[in-house]
Phi, psi and omega in degrees: 000135176286130177241124179248137182247126177146170177257148181298334181284002179248190176292355171298336179305322181299317181292317177299319180299314179297317179301319179291319177300326183274352182068030183273146173274138181205163173246138178253128172256109189282073177282129179266128180298154172062034177232174179298323181295330177284343178258003180294138181306327180296321178282323179297336175290337177271314175224102183296347176282345182071025182240167176239154007274167169217164184217142168238125178228092187065238179276346182277128174232122181220157172233179186083119187300324179295314179296318180296313182299318179294321177300315180294318181298327179289340179286341183225070183301334180295340178288341176072022183282350172238126182302149180278326182288137184298318180294320177292327175298319178296317178295322179298314178295323176305309183292322181297315179292323180294318179300314181290320187272333186241299189300313186274345188297319176300323178293317180295322180295318177298315181300319180297319182280348174274321189210339188275323181282156171305144189306323183289347181258354183286142179231090182298341182286355179283345189299319182298316179294319180296319180292325175300314180295317183298317181294329174296319178293322177300322180296320177298313181295318179298321178297321180290333185258002180302119179075013183231154175258347185222151181288324185229126178065208184248011183232162180286132183228176176303323180299324177292323175303311184291319180294311182297320180296319179295323177293323175297319177303312180298315181295327178295340176267002180082015180281128178285141180248151170304151185305322179300318182282328176298316179297314180299314181299314182294323178302311185278334175297338180274001180293141180304324181294323176294315179302325180296333180288343183293343179294345180264005185288336183295000000 
């Protein structure tokens, strides 16, 4: 049985979304980040970073949402969440790594300085620089999605899960999105598999 660790209100949502798109059966362990349960030795044995999501699938134990999502997508190739064409696979990995390394990082940096870091280390003045960087990344993404519904090829992929989820994160903070990205986010937020993840919101 696949076991996923994390709360839906975190980046674990991406992993849950992929599992739902693939029709996989799984158990969710609702570990809350930055709490004693996330620092418990039993959980640190699964993810020594003390963060979510993490996954146990039989003998396999992994962390990092991108790695988990790709592992799950490979369990259900019929779902088409990883492109079949080799060149499209390379483009898919490009976008997936870019989302994790570039698009979401300004948001994560702001979040750390708002609540995650020890209070004496927080720097609220970083927000303006982070937002400047984030809007630059939004422009790159909007250019790639102009006139398109998907980042790679003509089908929904893991990269779309990650891009749409990051845009939802931004909108939850009241950040305005370019019209292209607002349309893209709403399109994919309406997918049944995303709606299925809402049962974990409580």
